[in-house]
Every structure is written in structure tokens, then in C-alpha cells.
N, C-alpha and C positions, 0 to 999 in steps of 0.2 A: 706356453705362450711365448711366441718369438718377440724379441726386443729390438727396437730401433733406437739408437742413440743419436741425438741431434746436438751438434756443438756449433753455436754461432761464434765467429772469431773475427777480430779486427786487430791486426798487427800483434799477433801472439806467437811468433815463430819460436820464441824461447821455451814456451810451455806446452804448446798444442800436442807435441809428440808424447809427452808424459801423460796427458789426459787420455789420449787414444790408447796408449799402452795399458793403462789400468782398466779402461772400459772394455778392452778386449777379453779380460779375464772373467767376465760375468757369464752366468749360465744362459743358454738359449738365445745367444746374441745372433741377430739377423744381419745387422749392418751398423756401421758408424758413418754418419754423414756430417761433414764439416762444411758449414756455409761461410765462405770467406767473404766478408762484407766490405769489399773494396780495399783490402789491405795494400799497403805500399811496401811491405817487407816480404819475406819468403814463407809466410804462413801457409799458403796453398801448397807449395812445394813440400814443405815439411809434413803436412798432413797427408798428402798423397804417398809420400815415402813411408809413412808409418802404417799405411794400409787402409786409410779412410777413403770413402767416396767424397770427392770435393766438388762443391757447386760454388761458383764464383759470381758475386755481384761486381759489375765493373765499377760502380760507384758505391760509396757508403750510404746505405739506406736505413740504418738503424737496427736495433736489436729485434724489435717486433717483426720487421720485414724478414730478417734473417731466419727467425724461428718459423715463420710461415713457409718460407721457401723449403726449409728442411722438412716440415710436416707434409707438404705436398709430395715430396719424394719418398718419404718413409713408408715402408711396407709392413712393419711389425704390428702385432696386436697390442703391444705396449710401446709407448713412446717415452723416451727419457730426454730431458733437457740438462745439459751440463755446460757450464761456462768454461771458456778456454784458458782462463788464468787459475783454474782450480788446483788445489793440492788435496789429494784424497787417496784412499785405498779402495780396491774393488769391493771389499767387505762392506764398506759404507754404502756403496751403490746397491748391493744386494739387500741391505736393510730397507732402502727405499722401495725396492721391488716386492719384498715379501708380503706386505699387507694387500697389495693388488693381486698377486698370484694366489693368495689364500682367501680372496673374496671379502676382505674386511674393509676395503676402500676402493674408490674409483680413481682417486688421485692422491699422491703423497707429496709432501713438501719438506725439504730438508731443513732442519733446525740446527744451526751451527753453534759451537761453543762461543763464549764471549771473546771479543777481539783482544789480542795481546797488547795493543797500544791504543792510545786515544786518537780518534780521528775527528769527526765532526761533533756536533752537539745533539745528535739523535733526532733531528727534525725530520729527515727523510723517512726513517723507520717509524717514527710516531705518526706521521701523516699516512703512511701505508697501513699501519695497524688500525688506526681510528677510521680511516676511509673504508676499509673492508667491514669493520664492525657496524658503521652507520648504514652501509648499503645492504648488509646481509643479516645483521644481528649476531654474527659469529665472530669469536675472537681468535686471532692467529698472531702469534709472536713473530713468525717468520714469513709474513705476508710478502716481503720483498725478495725472498730467496728465489734465485734462478734455477736451483737444482730441484727438479720435480719429475715425477713419473705419473703417467696416466693411461687409461685404456683408450684405444682408438675411438670408441663410441663417444667419449667425452668430447674429443675434437670435432667429431661429426655433428654433435649437438650444438656446440658453441660456435663453430664454423670460422672464427677469426680470432686473431691475437692483436691487441692494440699496438700502435706504433711506438717507437722510441723506448725510453726507460719506464714507461707506464705499462709495458707488456705484462710483467708478472702479476702486478696488482689487478689490472683490468681483467686478465684471464681468470684469476682466482675468483673475482666477483661474479663473472659470468658463469663459471662452473658451479658455484654455490647457489646462484639464482636458479639454475636448472635442476637443483635438487640432488646433485651428486654428492657422495660421501667423500670428504677430504680430511686427511689426518696429517699432522706434523710428525716427523720422525727425527729423533735425536741422532746426529751423526758427528763424526770427528773430522769434518771437512773444514777447509779454510780457503780464503781468497788471498791474493796479493793485497795487503792492507794499504790503505791510503793514510796520509797524515794530515797536517794542517798548513800545507803550502797554499799559495794562491791558486795554483793549478788544481789542487785537490778540492778546494772550496768551490771553484768554478764548476768542476765536475758534479759535485753534490747539488749545486744550484740548478744545473740542467736536469738532474734527476728529479729534484723537488718540483720544478716547473712541469715536466712531462707527466709526473704522477698526478699533480693537481689538475691539469687539463683532462687527463683520463678520468679522474673521479667526477669532475664536473659533467663530462659527457655521459658517464654512467648514471649520474643523478637525473639528468634531463631525459635519459632514455627510458626511464621507468614509466 
């Protein structure tokens, strides 16, 4: 099964080449697509130099829109989402792909180790976990994780990914409601960690708001 890797990126010139380099090591790779979501730095240039296909949004449209742009362009039988600030090894990516290739899952979600430093108060993660549980009756510790792999037929059935920071949670809810098998996979991946500055709390506030709005829309869509 051929694999398309989709990487949404906004001002990630320092790390995007690393993500592409590791993704290139996986088996049966078809393509790596970087969606530059209106970056003001050299993200697009760095990604192209590293060998990715680059699609550029002239203005920042948010993560959900970037993921959808990448999905429309992807040609693989399996699609993988990776964040551009990720630190990981190709072996962890293979772990995500294995249950799908062996027919044990339709979608996998990466479950990270505990963060090494304190960030927020866990409100965003708690909202995500409980939101998914209340909407689907299924518990996922990593409902907010952006690192996931899924069969093309999953996307064809769900058809869209919610906008903004509610993308991952909304997509997971829709996939579960459609009856697809989703499993969490323990990996040794990490993000660039946030702290407790005003900027960090503002970011988490936007996440919380987007996810809450997404959950409310899913609730009334039933």
C-alpha cells in the first residue's frame, strides 16, 4: 500500500526539513506533501529543497484547511498526517502504519509520552478526550494528536476535516461515527513544547475555543 505524507506547516523553516528527511525513510512512500499555510518565512523553500511537493496558501487559513488541501492532492492508499514541528524517528512512523497495513485498523493515532515540562493545566486535552467520549462512547487518551494514519476510504467516507484547531478532534469523531476501527499507538514522538507565557496561554485559549465550537457543531449535527 503506497503512502502519502501530508505536513501542514506555518512558519516552520527550522524544522520542516527534519520532518521530511525522516518521513522519506518509510517503506512504500509515494509522496510527501507540505502545505505551507501562509508562512512569512522560508518554510516553502526549505520544504521544496528537502524534496517535498509544496502547495502554498497565500493567506493563513488554519490547520484544518491545510490538511484538506493536502488530502485533495494526495494519491496514496494510506494518508499520514505529521506536524511540522515534530521530533521523531522513522521507526515511530512505521509503528503508526503497521496496524493499517496488517488490517487491524482503519486509522491509527499517535500517543506521545508525557511532556517533559509543565505547560497548561490540561484543559484542552481534557475537553478533547471527554468530547470524543460523549459523542462516540469511546475513550481516547490522544484525541488531540495530530499524528495519525488512515486508509483513503476513511477520508472518502468522512469527506471533510473541521477548520482550525478542532481539526483532529472533529475528524476523529466523524471517523468513529462512521464505524471505522481506530487504535492508539504508543510512539516516542515529541512536539516543540510550550510553557506558561502569555503567548502560550493565548495559543491554548484559541485551541480550547476551536475545539469547543467543533464539539458543539458535532453535537447538533447528530
